[in-house]
KOLTI-340301 format. One record per residue: x negated, y negated, z negated of N, C-alpha, C in turn. Coordinates in Angstrom, 3 decimals. Layout:
<nodes>
{nxx:X nyy:Y nzz:Z caxx:X cayy:Y cazz:Z cxx:X cyy:Y czz:Z}
...
</nodes>
This chain:
<nodes>
{nxx:-10.309 nyy:27.120 nzz:-22.948 caxx:-9.943 cayy:25.740 cazz:-22.688 cxx:-9.938 cyy:24.996 czz:-24.012}
{nxx:-10.410 nyy:23.768 nzz:-24.005 caxx:-10.473 cayy:22.929 cazz:-25.190 cxx:-9.069 cyy:22.572 czz:-25.649}
{nxx:-8.789 nyy:22.734 nzz:-26.956 caxx:-7.450 cayy:22.442 cazz:-27.462 cxx:-7.332 cyy:21.069 czz:-28.065}
{nxx:-8.412 nyy:20.297 nzz:-28.077 caxx:-8.293 cayy:18.921 cazz:-28.532 cxx:-9.242 cyy:18.575 czz:-29.642}
{nxx:-9.167 nyy:17.305 nzz:-30.072 caxx:-10.008 cayy:16.829 cazz:-31.153 cxx:-9.254 cyy:16.928 czz:-32.473}
{nxx:-9.802 nyy:16.306 nzz:-33.519 caxx:-9.188 cayy:16.374 cazz:-34.840 cxx:-7.776 cyy:15.795 czz:-34.861}
{nxx:-7.477 nyy:14.856 nzz:-33.998 caxx:-6.158 cayy:14.229 cazz:-33.976 cxx:-5.125 cyy:15.115 czz:-33.269}
{nxx:-5.577 nyy:16.205 nzz:-32.649 caxx:-4.674 cayy:17.099 cazz:-31.949 cxx:-4.473 cyy:16.739 czz:-30.489}
{nxx:-5.092 nyy:15.638 nzz:-30.058 caxx:-4.966 cayy:15.244 cazz:-28.652 cxx:-5.864 cyy:16.104 czz:-27.787}
{nxx:-5.325 nyy:16.502 nzz:-26.647 caxx:-6.118 cayy:17.272 cazz:-25.696 cxx:-6.872 cyy:16.306 czz:-24.799}
{nxx:-8.100 nyy:16.643 nzz:-24.471 caxx:-8.827 cayy:15.783 cazz:-23.538 cxx:-8.131 cyy:15.801 czz:-22.186}
{nxx:-8.244 nyy:14.702 nzz:-21.452 caxx:-7.614 cayy:14.614 cazz:-20.135 cxx:-8.348 cyy:15.508 czz:-19.157}
{nxx:-7.576 nyy:16.232 nzz:-18.388 caxx:-8.120 cayy:17.084 cazz:-17.341 cxx:-8.503 cyy:16.188 czz:-16.173}
{nxx:-9.654 nyy:16.439 nzz:-15.598 caxx:-10.132 cayy:15.623 cazz:-14.486 cxx:-9.858 cyy:16.316 czz:-13.155}
{nxx:-9.932 nyy:15.547 nzz:-12.094 caxx:-9.767 cayy:16.082 cazz:-10.748 cxx:-10.870 cyy:17.104 czz:-10.452}
{nxx:-12.039 nyy:16.890 nzz:-11.033 caxx:-13.164 cayy:17.818 cazz:-10.860 cxx:-12.823 cyy:19.192 czz:-11.441}
{nxx:-12.207 nyy:19.190 nzz:-12.630 caxx:-11.827 cayy:20.460 cazz:-13.257 cxx:-10.759 cyy:21.191 czz:-12.438}
{nxx:-9.822 nyy:20.448 nzz:-11.875 caxx:-8.801 cayy:21.057 cazz:-11.024 cxx:-9.475 cyy:21.685 czz:-9.803}
{nxx:-10.412 nyy:20.957 nzz:-9.201 caxx:-11.115 cayy:21.464 cazz:-8.021 cxx:-11.882 cyy:22.749 czz:-8.346}
{nxx:-12.586 nyy:22.759 nzz:-9.477 caxx:-13.325 cayy:23.960 cazz:-9.869 cxx:-12.381 cyy:25.140 czz:-10.096}
{nxx:-11.279 nyy:24.893 nzz:-10.785 caxx:-10.314 cayy:25.952 cazz:-11.096 cxx:-9.708 cyy:26.519 czz:-9.804}
{nxx:-9.399 nyy:25.634 nzz:-8.836 caxx:-8.779 cayy:26.074 cazz:-7.586 cxx:-9.804 cyy:26.520 czz:-6.549}
{nxx:-11.089 nyy:26.342 nzz:-6.865 caxx:-12.185 cayy:26.691 cazz:-5.954 cxx:-12.070 cyy:25.938 czz:-4.622}
{nxx:-11.889 nyy:24.613 nzz:-4.773 caxx:-11.838 cayy:23.721 cazz:-3.611 cxx:-12.648 cyy:22.475 czz:-3.944}
{nxx:-12.789 nyy:21.602 nzz:-2.965 caxx:-13.494 cayy:20.343 cazz:-3.218 cxx:-12.564 cyy:19.341 czz:-3.904}
{nxx:-13.177 nyy:18.340 nzz:-4.521 caxx:-12.383 cayy:17.269 cazz:-5.127 cxx:-11.586 cyy:16.529 czz:-4.053}
{nxx:-12.136 nyy:16.415 nzz:-2.856 caxx:-11.436 cayy:15.766 cazz:-1.750 cxx:-10.157 cyy:16.529 czz:-1.402}
{nxx:-10.215 nyy:17.853 nzz:-1.452 caxx:-9.023 cayy:18.648 cazz:-1.159 cxx:-7.952 cyy:18.410 czz:-2.217}
{nxx:-8.350 nyy:18.332 nzz:-3.476 caxx:-7.391 cayy:18.030 cazz:-4.546 cxx:-6.771 cyy:16.659 czz:-4.288}
{nxx:-7.597 nyy:15.700 nzz:-3.913 caxx:-7.105 cayy:14.362 cazz:-3.614 cxx:-6.102 cyy:14.390 czz:-2.465}
{nxx:-6.390 nyy:15.166 nzz:-1.438 caxx:-5.469 cayy:15.269 cazz:-0.297 cxx:-4.125 cyy:15.871 czz:-0.716}
{nxx:-4.171 nyy:16.845 nzz:-1.601 caxx:-2.926 cayy:17.443 cazz:-2.103 cxx:-2.154 cyy:16.411 czz:-2.920}
{nxx:-2.844 nyy:15.707 nzz:-3.807 caxx:-2.196 cayy:14.701 cazz:-4.644 cxx:-1.573 cyy:13.584 czz:-3.819}
{nxx:-2.218 nyy:13.254 nzz:-2.688 caxx:-1.723 cayy:12.178 cazz:-1.827 cxx:-0.812 cyy:12.687 czz:-0.714}
{nxx:-0.419 nyy:13.961 nzz:-0.847 caxx:0.533 cayy:14.581 cazz:0.088 cxx:0.094 cyy:14.495 czz:1.546}
{nxx:-1.175 nyy:14.710 nzz:1.799 caxx:-1.697 cayy:14.706 cazz:3.162 cxx:-1.337 cyy:16.031 czz:3.844}
{nxx:-1.085 nyy:15.980 nzz:5.128 caxx:-0.704 cayy:17.174 cazz:5.886 cxx:-1.888 cyy:18.061 czz:6.244}
{nxx:-3.091 nyy:17.571 nzz:6.053 caxx:-4.273 cayy:18.279 cazz:6.534 cxx:-4.716 cyy:19.442 czz:5.638}
{nxx:-3.918 nyy:19.808 nzz:4.646 caxx:-4.274 cayy:20.905 cazz:3.741 cxx:-3.432 cyy:22.125 czz:4.095}
{nxx:-4.102 nyy:23.266 nzz:4.246 caxx:-3.393 cayy:24.506 cazz:4.562 cxx:-2.437 cyy:24.864 czz:3.424}
{nxx:-1.278 nyy:25.445 nzz:3.749 caxx:-0.289 cayy:25.779 cazz:2.713 cxx:-0.834 cyy:26.652 czz:1.578}
{nxx:-1.659 nyy:27.638 nzz:1.887 caxx:-2.206 cayy:28.511 cazz:0.845 cxx:-3.130 cyy:27.725 czz:-0.093}
{nxx:-3.920 nyy:26.825 nzz:0.479 caxx:-4.821 cayy:25.993 cazz:-0.334 cxx:-4.003 cyy:25.029 czz:-1.175}
{nxx:-2.981 nyy:24.425 nzz:-0.570 caxx:-2.098 cayy:23.511 cazz:-1.302 cxx:-1.471 cyy:24.231 czz:-2.506}
{nxx:-1.002 nyy:25.446 nzz:-2.290 caxx:-0.393 cayy:26.224 cazz:-3.378 cxx:-1.391 cyy:26.470 czz:-4.505}
{nxx:-2.647 nyy:26.812 nzz:-4.150 caxx:-3.686 cayy:27.049 cazz:-5.158 cxx:-3.944 cyy:25.790 czz:-5.978}
{nxx:-4.041 nyy:24.648 nzz:-5.296 caxx:-4.317 cayy:23.384 cazz:-5.981 cxx:-3.128 cyy:23.009 czz:-6.875}
{nxx:-1.921 nyy:23.118 nzz:-6.346 caxx:-0.742 cayy:22.781 cazz:-7.150 cxx:-0.613 cyy:23.689 czz:-8.358}
{nxx:-0.967 nyy:24.964 nzz:-8.195 caxx:-0.946 cayy:25.899 cazz:-9.315 cxx:-1.983 cyy:25.497 czz:-10.375}
{nxx:-3.167 nyy:25.087 nzz:-9.933 caxx:-4.214 cayy:24.651 cazz:-10.864 cxx:-3.789 cyy:23.386 czz:-11.599}
{nxx:-3.161 nyy:22.462 nzz:-10.885 caxx:-2.680 cayy:21.226 cazz:-11.497 cxx:-1.689 cyy:21.543 czz:-12.605}
{nxx:-0.759 nyy:22.438 nzz:-12.291 caxx:0.258 cayy:22.815 cazz:-13.287 cxx:-0.359 cyy:23.574 czz:-14.456}
{nxx:-1.205 nyy:24.551 nzz:-14.164 caxx:-1.824 cayy:25.380 cazz:-15.211 cxx:-2.671 cyy:24.538 czz:-16.170}
{nxx:-3.436 nyy:23.589 nzz:-15.606 caxx:-4.337 cayy:22.773 cazz:-16.429 cxx:-3.632 cyy:21.553 czz:-17.041}
{nxx:-2.443 nyy:21.241 nzz:-16.543 caxx:-1.729 cayy:20.071 cazz:-17.057 cxx:-2.331 cyy:18.762 czz:-16.588}
{nxx:-2.860 nyy:18.764 nzz:-15.369 caxx:-3.485 cayy:17.553 cazz:-14.831 cxx:-2.440 cyy:16.480 czz:-14.575}
{nxx:-2.751 nyy:15.270 nzz:-14.972 caxx:-1.914 cayy:14.103 cazz:-14.686 cxx:-2.797 cyy:13.038 czz:-14.061}
{nxx:-2.462 nyy:12.594 nzz:-12.836 caxx:-3.282 cayy:11.576 cazz:-12.183 cxx:-3.352 cyy:10.293 czz:-13.006}
{nxx:-4.496 nyy:9.661 nzz:-12.993 caxx:-4.693 cayy:8.390 cazz:-13.668 cxx:-4.374 cyy:7.287 czz:-12.661}
{nxx:-3.244 nyy:6.584 nzz:-12.883 caxx:-2.821 cayy:5.566 cazz:-11.922 cxx:-3.831 cyy:4.434 czz:-11.793}
{nxx:-4.475 nyy:4.078 nzz:-12.900 caxx:-5.463 cayy:3.000 cazz:-12.844 cxx:-6.646 cyy:3.411 czz:-11.958}
{nxx:-7.098 nyy:4.649 nzz:-12.100 caxx:-8.205 cayy:5.135 cazz:-11.283 cxx:-7.786 cyy:5.231 czz:-9.816}
{nxx:-6.559 nyy:5.705 nzz:-9.571 caxx:-6.071 cayy:5.794 cazz:-8.194 cxx:-6.017 cyy:4.420 czz:-7.554}
{nxx:-5.596 nyy:3.431 nzz:-8.324 caxx:-5.478 cayy:2.093 cazz:-7.742 cxx:-6.847 cyy:1.511 czz:-7.430}
{nxx:-7.835 nyy:1.804 nzz:-8.266 caxx:-9.185 cayy:1.316 cazz:-7.985 cxx:-9.779 cyy:2.008 czz:-6.765}
{nxx:-9.612 nyy:3.313 nzz:-6.705 caxx:-10.191 cayy:4.080 cazz:-5.609 cxx:-9.500 cyy:3.779 czz:-4.286}
{nxx:-8.190 nyy:3.582 nzz:-4.338 caxx:-7.444 cayy:3.399 cazz:-3.100 cxx:-7.183 cyy:1.957 czz:-2.730}
{nxx:-7.557 nyy:1.037 nzz:-3.604 caxx:-7.317 cayy:-0.374 cazz:-3.316 cxx:-5.856 cyy:-0.768 czz:-3.387}
{nxx:-5.042 nyy:0.042 nzz:-4.054 caxx:-3.634 cayy:-0.273 cazz:-4.212 cxx:-3.301 cyy:-0.320 czz:-5.694}
{nxx:-2.172 nyy:-0.920 nzz:-6.023 caxx:-1.785 cayy:-1.035 cazz:-7.424 cxx:-0.949 cyy:0.141 czz:-7.894}
{nxx:-0.451 nyy:0.938 nzz:-6.954 caxx:0.475 cayy:2.023 cazz:-7.269 cxx:1.731 cyy:1.488 czz:-7.948}
{nxx:2.091 nyy:0.263 nzz:-7.628 caxx:3.270 cayy:-0.374 cazz:-8.206 cxx:4.151 cyy:-0.966 czz:-7.114}
{nxx:5.430 nyy:-0.769 nzz:-7.279 caxx:6.442 cayy:-1.365 cazz:-6.422 cxx:7.264 cyy:-2.288 czz:-7.311}
{nxx:7.566 nyy:-3.467 nzz:-6.815 caxx:8.373 cayy:-4.408 cazz:-7.572 cxx:9.782 cyy:-4.514 czz:-7.028}
{nxx:10.730 nyy:-4.716 nzz:-7.917 caxx:12.095 cayy:-5.049 cazz:-7.539 cxx:12.337 cyy:-6.444 czz:-8.085}
{nxx:12.718 nyy:-7.358 nzz:-7.198 caxx:12.949 cayy:-8.741 cazz:-7.615 cxx:14.425 cyy:-9.055 czz:-7.415}
{nxx:15.051 nyy:-9.536 nzz:-8.488 caxx:16.479 cayy:-9.824 cazz:-8.415 cxx:16.796 cyy:-11.137 czz:-9.112}
{nxx:17.975 nyy:-11.623 nzz:-8.838 caxx:18.517 cayy:-12.800 cazz:-9.518 cxx:20.033 cyy:-12.703 czz:-9.472}
{nxx:20.632 nyy:-12.707 nzz:-10.617 caxx:22.081 cayy:-12.817 cazz:-10.705 cxx:22.823 cyy:-11.686 czz:-10.004}
{nxx:22.261 nyy:-10.505 nzz:-9.909 caxx:22.963 cayy:-9.375 cazz:-9.299 cxx:23.891 cyy:-8.758 czz:-10.340}
{nxx:24.999 nyy:-8.199 nzz:-9.899 caxx:25.909 cayy:-7.558 cazz:-10.851 cxx:25.205 cyy:-6.346 czz:-11.459}
{nxx:25.576 nyy:-6.043 nzz:-12.692 caxx:24.930 cayy:-4.936 cazz:-13.404 cxx:25.087 cyy:-3.608 czz:-12.665}
{nxx:26.287 nyy:-3.331 nzz:-12.159 caxx:26.505 cayy:-2.048 cazz:-11.497 cxx:25.708 cyy:-1.962 czz:-10.187}
{nxx:25.673 nyy:-3.052 nzz:-9.421 caxx:24.919 cayy:-3.062 cazz:-8.161 cxx:23.427 cyy:-2.909 czz:-8.448}
{nxx:22.928 nyy:-3.702 nzz:-9.387 caxx:21.510 cayy:-3.633 cazz:-9.730 cxx:21.151 cyy:-2.247 czz:-10.254}
{nxx:22.040 nyy:-1.657 nzz:-11.040 caxx:21.790 cayy:-0.308 cazz:-11.563 cxx:21.612 cyy:0.712 czz:-10.457}
{nxx:22.460 nyy:0.634 nzz:-9.432 caxx:22.345 cayy:1.559 cazz:-8.305 cxx:21.059 cyy:1.332 czz:-7.527}
{nxx:20.713 nyy:0.065 nzz:-7.316 caxx:19.457 cayy:-0.252 cazz:-6.620 cxx:18.274 cyy:0.300 czz:-7.411}
{nxx:18.273 nyy:0.084 nzz:-8.723 caxx:17.158 cayy:0.538 cazz:-9.552 cxx:17.053 cyy:2.055 czz:-9.585}
{nxx:18.176 nyy:2.764 nzz:-9.633 caxx:18.127 cayy:4.235 cazz:-9.609 cxx:17.461 cyy:4.730 czz:-8.337}
{nxx:17.855 nyy:4.175 nzz:-7.203 caxx:17.258 cayy:4.586 cazz:-5.931 cxx:15.792 cyy:4.210 czz:-5.831}
{nxx:15.464 nyy:2.990 nzz:-6.265 caxx:14.075 cayy:2.523 cazz:-6.191 cxx:13.179 cyy:3.341 czz:-7.121}
{nxx:13.686 nyy:3.667 nzz:-8.296 caxx:12.914 cayy:4.462 cazz:-9.252 cxx:12.657 cyy:5.861 czz:-8.707}
{nxx:13.673 nyy:6.462 nzz:-8.158 caxx:13.526 cayy:7.799 cazz:-7.582 cxx:12.512 cyy:7.795 czz:-6.443}
{nxx:12.638 nyy:6.842 nzz:-5.529 caxx:11.725 cayy:6.772 cazz:-4.381 cxx:10.304 cyy:6.445 czz:-4.772}
{nxx:10.134 nyy:5.518 nzz:-5.707 caxx:8.776 cayy:5.136 cazz:-6.097 cxx:8.080 cyy:6.269 czz:-6.845}
{nxx:8.793 nyy:6.962 nzz:-7.715 caxx:8.176 cayy:8.077 cazz:-8.434 cxx:7.820 cyy:9.219 czz:-7.486}
{nxx:8.652 nyy:9.450 nzz:-6.486 caxx:8.364 cayy:10.510 cazz:-5.518 cxx:7.067 cyy:10.225 czz:-4.762}
{nxx:6.713 nyy:8.958 nzz:-4.631 caxx:5.482 cayy:8.579 cazz:-3.929 cxx:4.322 cyy:8.318 czz:-4.891}
{nxx:4.524 nyy:8.583 nzz:-6.189 caxx:3.454 cayy:8.395 cazz:-7.166 cxx:3.250 cyy:6.942 czz:-7.562}
{nxx:4.270 nyy:6.129 nzz:-7.427 caxx:4.189 cayy:4.722 cazz:-7.793 cxx:5.032 cyy:4.437 czz:-9.034}
{nxx:4.677 nyy:3.384 nzz:-9.711 caxx:5.480 cayy:2.908 cazz:-10.824 cxx:6.357 cyy:1.771 czz:-10.328}
{nxx:7.467 nyy:1.573 nzz:-11.007 caxx:8.398 cayy:0.531 cazz:-10.620 cxx:8.394 cyy:-0.565 czz:-11.671}
{nxx:8.278 nyy:-1.792 nzz:-11.218 caxx:8.374 cayy:-2.962 cazz:-12.094 cxx:9.561 cyy:-3.784 czz:-11.647}
{nxx:10.262 nyy:-4.353 nzz:-12.607 caxx:11.434 cayy:-5.160 cazz:-12.303 cxx:11.156 cyy:-6.589 czz:-12.727}
{nxx:11.350 nyy:-7.512 nzz:-11.789 caxx:11.109 cayy:-8.930 cazz:-12.033 cxx:12.397 cyy:-9.697 czz:-11.773}
{nxx:12.722 nyy:-10.609 nzz:-12.675 caxx:13.909 cayy:-11.438 cazz:-12.504 cxx:13.497 cyy:-12.880 czz:-12.253}
{nxx:14.157 nyy:-13.499 nzz:-11.309 caxx:13.970 cayy:-14.919 cazz:-11.075 cxx:14.919 cyy:-15.628 czz:-12.031}
{nxx:14.391 nyy:-16.467 nzz:-12.886 caxx:15.216 cayy:-17.068 cazz:-13.935 cxx:16.206 cyy:-18.077 czz:-13.363}
{nxx:17.217 nyy:-18.389 nzz:-14.183 caxx:18.233 cayy:-19.369 cazz:-13.802 cxx:17.730 cyy:-20.793 czz:-13.935}
{nxx:16.610 nyy:-20.969 nzz:-14.582 caxx:16.089 cayy:-22.321 cazz:-14.827 cxx:15.691 cyy:-22.975 czz:-13.505}
{nxx:14.836 nyy:-23.924 nzz:-13.558 caxx:14.354 cayy:-24.654 cazz:-12.378 cxx:13.848 cyy:-23.667 czz:-11.320}
{nxx:14.502 nyy:-23.644 nzz:-10.161 caxx:14.185 cayy:-22.665 cazz:-9.122 cxx:12.739 cyy:-22.775 czz:-8.629}
{nxx:12.261 nyy:-23.980 nzz:-8.389 caxx:10.893 cayy:-24.143 cazz:-7.890 cxx:9.876 cyy:-23.655 czz:-8.910}
{nxx:10.091 nyy:-23.992 nzz:-10.169 caxx:9.191 cayy:-23.541 cazz:-11.233 cxx:9.240 cyy:-22.021 czz:-11.359}
{nxx:10.425 nyy:-21.452 nzz:-11.298 caxx:10.592 cayy:-20.007 cazz:-11.402 cxx:9.907 cyy:-19.301 czz:-10.238}
{nxx:10.005 nyy:-19.859 nzz:-9.026 caxx:9.334 cayy:-19.275 cazz:-7.865 cxx:7.816 cyy:-19.335 czz:-8.009}
{nxx:7.293 nyy:-20.432 nzz:-8.548 caxx:5.841 cayy:-20.534 cazz:-8.765 cxx:5.384 cyy:-19.470 czz:-9.766}
{nxx:6.149 nyy:-19.283 nzz:-10.842 caxx:5.796 cayy:-18.263 cazz:-11.842 cxx:5.840 cyy:-16.866 czz:-11.228}
{nxx:6.879 nyy:-16.597 nzz:-10.447 caxx:6.987 cayy:-15.297 cazz:-9.797 cxx:5.839 cyy:-15.086 czz:-8.809}
{nxx:5.504 nyy:-16.111 nzz:-8.053 caxx:4.399 cayy:-16.039 cazz:-7.112 cxx:3.102 cyy:-15.683 czz:-7.830}
{nxx:2.865 nyy:-16.303 nzz:-8.966 caxx:1.650 cayy:-16.019 cazz:-9.746 cxx:1.656 cyy:-14.588 czz:-10.260}
{nxx:2.802 nyy:-14.092 nzz:-10.747 caxx:2.888 cayy:-12.702 cazz:-11.213 cxx:2.618 cyy:-11.736 czz:-10.063}
{nxx:3.159 nyy:-12.038 nzz:-8.888 caxx:2.926 cayy:-11.159 cazz:-7.734 cxx:1.452 cyy:-11.128 czz:-7.353}
{nxx:0.775 nyy:-12.248 nzz:-7.460 caxx:-0.664 cayy:-12.293 cazz:-7.157 cxx:-1.472 cyy:-11.514 czz:-8.199}
{nxx:-1.070 nyy:-11.608 nzz:-9.458 caxx:-1.805 cayy:-10.926 cazz:-10.531 cxx:-1.624 cyy:-9.420 czz:-10.469}
{nxx:-0.396 nyy:-8.973 nzz:-10.283 caxx:-0.107 cayy:-7.535 cazz:-10.296 cxx:-0.524 cyy:-6.869 czz:-8.993}
{nxx:-0.490 nyy:-7.592 nzz:-7.894 caxx:-0.830 cayy:-7.061 cazz:-6.575 cxx:0.015 cyy:-5.833 czz:-6.242}
{nxx:1.317 nyy:-6.016 nzz:-6.267 caxx:2.231 cayy:-4.934 cazz:-5.905 cxx:1.905 cyy:-4.414 czz:-4.509}
{nxx:2.107 nyy:-3.123 nzz:-4.299 caxx:1.960 cayy:-2.553 cazz:-2.963 cxx:3.118 cyy:-2.981 czz:-2.080}
{nxx:4.221 nyy:-3.347 nzz:-2.673 caxx:5.388 cayy:-3.825 cazz:-1.943 cxx:6.445 cyy:-4.261 czz:-2.931}
{nxx:7.395 nyy:-5.049 nzz:-2.449 caxx:8.508 cayy:-5.476 cazz:-3.295 cxx:9.819 cyy:-5.265 czz:-2.553}
{nxx:10.843 nyy:-5.021 nzz:-3.331 caxx:12.208 cayy:-4.880 cazz:-2.848 cxx:12.957 cyy:-6.111 czz:-3.338}
{nxx:13.608 nyy:-6.810 nzz:-2.419 caxx:14.304 cayy:-8.046 cazz:-2.758 cxx:15.812 cyy:-7.796 czz:-2.697}
{nxx:16.471 nyy:-8.014 nzz:-3.839 caxx:17.898 cayy:-7.743 cazz:-3.991 cxx:18.706 cyy:-9.020 czz:-3.704}
{nxx:19.880 nyy:-8.885 nzz:-3.044 caxx:20.719 cayy:-10.065 cazz:-2.830 cxx:21.088 cyy:-10.725 czz:-4.163}
{nxx:21.226 nyy:-12.008 nzz:-4.196 caxx:21.232 cayy:-12.974 cazz:-3.106 cxx:19.830 cyy:-13.465 czz:-2.727}
{nxx:18.790 nyy:-13.005 nzz:-3.430 caxx:17.433 cayy:-13.470 cazz:-3.100 cxx:17.011 cyy:-13.066 czz:-1.693}
{nxx:17.568 nyy:-11.968 nzz:-1.189 caxx:17.186 cayy:-11.495 cazz:0.149 cxx:17.633 cyy:-12.461 czz:1.244}
{nxx:18.412 nyy:-13.446 nzz:0.875 caxx:18.881 cayy:-14.443 cazz:1.842 cxx:18.239 cyy:-15.809 czz:1.621}
{nxx:17.310 nyy:-15.915 nzz:0.688 caxx:16.714 cayy:-17.195 cazz:0.335 cxx:15.461 cyy:-17.491 czz:1.168}
{nxx:15.506 nyy:-18.572 nzz:1.916 caxx:14.342 cayy:-18.988 cazz:2.709 cxx:13.150 cyy:-19.293 czz:1.795}
{nxx:13.403 nyy:-19.884 nzz:0.633 caxx:12.307 cayy:-20.208 cazz:-0.297 cxx:11.617 cyy:-18.934 czz:-0.779}
{nxx:12.395 nyy:-17.898 nzz:-1.074 caxx:11.811 cayy:-16.625 cazz:-1.517 cxx:11.006 cyy:-16.005 czz:-0.382}
{nxx:11.553 nyy:-16.012 nzz:0.832 caxx:10.828 cayy:-15.454 cazz:1.978 cxx:9.535 cyy:-16.211 czz:2.241}
{nxx:9.570 nyy:-17.540 nzz:2.111 caxx:8.354 cayy:-18.342 cazz:2.286 cxx:7.312 cyy:-17.977 czz:1.233}
{nxx:7.758 nyy:-17.829 nzz:-0.018 caxx:6.833 cayy:-17.488 cazz:-1.107 cxx:6.203 cyy:-16.114 czz:-0.865}
{nxx:7.013 nyy:-15.136 nzz:-0.454 caxx:6.487 cayy:-13.785 cazz:-0.200 cxx:5.477 cyy:-13.814 czz:0.940}
{nxx:5.758 nyy:-14.603 nzz:1.962 caxx:4.816 cayy:-14.740 cazz:3.072 cxx:3.503 cyy:-15.347 czz:2.613}
{nxx:3.574 nyy:-16.342 nzz:1.736 caxx:2.365 cayy:-17.003 cazz:1.232 cxx:1.541 cyy:-16.059 czz:0.357}
{nxx:2.218 nyy:-15.222 nzz:-0.413 caxx:1.520 cayy:-14.280 cazz:-1.297 cxx:0.966 cyy:-13.107 czz:-0.487}
{nxx:1.655 nyy:-12.753 nzz:0.597 caxx:1.165 cayy:-11.675 cazz:1.455 cxx:1.535 cyy:-10.282 czz:0.983}
{nxx:2.562 nyy:-10.166 nzz:0.172 caxx:2.973 cayy:-8.852 cazz:-0.302 cxx:4.044 cyy:-8.298 czz:0.646}
{nxx:3.885 nyy:-7.041 nzz:1.092 caxx:4.911 cayy:-6.449 cazz:1.949 cxx:6.247 cyy:-6.404 czz:1.205}
{nxx:7.327 nyy:-6.687 nzz:1.931 caxx:8.623 cayy:-6.714 cazz:1.270 cxx:9.697 cyy:-6.088 czz:2.135}
{nxx:10.738 nyy:-5.618 nzz:1.445 caxx:11.927 cayy:-5.084 cazz:2.088 cxx:13.107 cyy:-5.815 czz:1.480}
{nxx:13.960 nyy:-6.354 nzz:2.341 caxx:15.138 cayy:-7.080 cazz:1.878 cxx:16.341 cyy:-6.146 czz:1.903}
{nxx:17.131 nyy:-6.189 nzz:0.859 caxx:18.355 cayy:-5.403 cazz:0.827 cxx:19.496 cyy:-6.296 czz:1.299}
{nxx:20.206 nyy:-5.826 nzz:2.306 caxx:21.410 cayy:-6.446 cazz:2.836 cxx:21.302 cyy:-7.945 czz:3.081}
{nxx:20.269 nyy:-8.388 nzz:3.829 caxx:20.245 cayy:-9.819 cazz:4.140 cxx:21.386 cyy:-10.143 czz:5.103}
{nxx:22.133 nyy:-11.212 nzz:4.820 caxx:23.277 cayy:-11.572 cazz:5.661 cxx:22.807 cyy:-11.942 czz:7.063}
{nxx:21.764 nyy:-12.749 nzz:7.127 caxx:21.230 cayy:-13.162 cazz:8.419 cxx:19.708 cyy:-13.228 czz:8.303}
{nxx:19.051 nyy:-12.548 nzz:9.189 caxx:17.592 cayy:-12.601 cazz:9.169 cxx:17.131 cyy:-13.726 czz:10.089}
{nxx:16.529 nyy:-14.743 nzz:9.507 caxx:16.066 cayy:-15.882 cazz:10.292 cxx:14.668 cyy:-15.645 czz:10.841}
{nxx:14.084 nyy:-14.526 nzz:10.466 caxx:12.742 cayy:-14.159 cazz:10.925 cxx:12.629 cyy:-12.644 czz:10.910}
{nxx:11.633 nyy:-12.097 nzz:11.580 caxx:11.502 cayy:-10.627 cazz:11.566 cxx:11.141 cyy:-10.143 czz:10.157}
{nxx:11.967 nyy:-9.299 nzz:9.608 caxx:11.754 cayy:-8.766 cazz:8.259 cxx:12.157 cyy:-7.297 czz:8.214}
{nxx:11.614 nyy:-6.593 nzz:7.250 caxx:12.062 cayy:-5.232 cazz:6.982 cxx:13.294 cyy:-5.326 czz:6.107}
{nxx:14.327 nyy:-4.580 nzz:6.445 caxx:15.536 cayy:-4.649 cazz:5.630 cxx:16.309 cyy:-3.344 czz:5.667}
{nxx:17.121 nyy:-3.170 nzz:4.666 caxx:18.070 cayy:-2.055 cazz:4.608 cxx:19.412 cyy:-2.624 czz:4.209}
</nodes>
């Protein structure tokens, strides 16, 4: 196995190399990485062993291009208490990493609300989050819900006091 270049960096292991090492197709490696049920347990074990042995790390940028997703989940908050926000972020970070996603945190500023919503809307369009989590009190804001609907990003509201429309919530 190649130990690296002059700088000491090891070349990145590819999905192709994992497939060759495990004696499976690249599609099978992809199915294991994406936690698909269609892989036999013995084959899954072989692929996971090859991933660990070779030190394979999925390239999130490549996954997002191939799958049409950003592999990013956003948490949007405004004026939440530090302890509450900390608990939300711990749970969101754990869940997003378990699914192979990165977590981004966005704050709606205290400044002009309409201007702040336009800026947030533009960031959501640029990043193309796979979904966003909306923390109270934003989860109760009609303006925020309207903006999310216009952007078209799937969202989950945390503890909305009253749902004025059908929404996903916890």
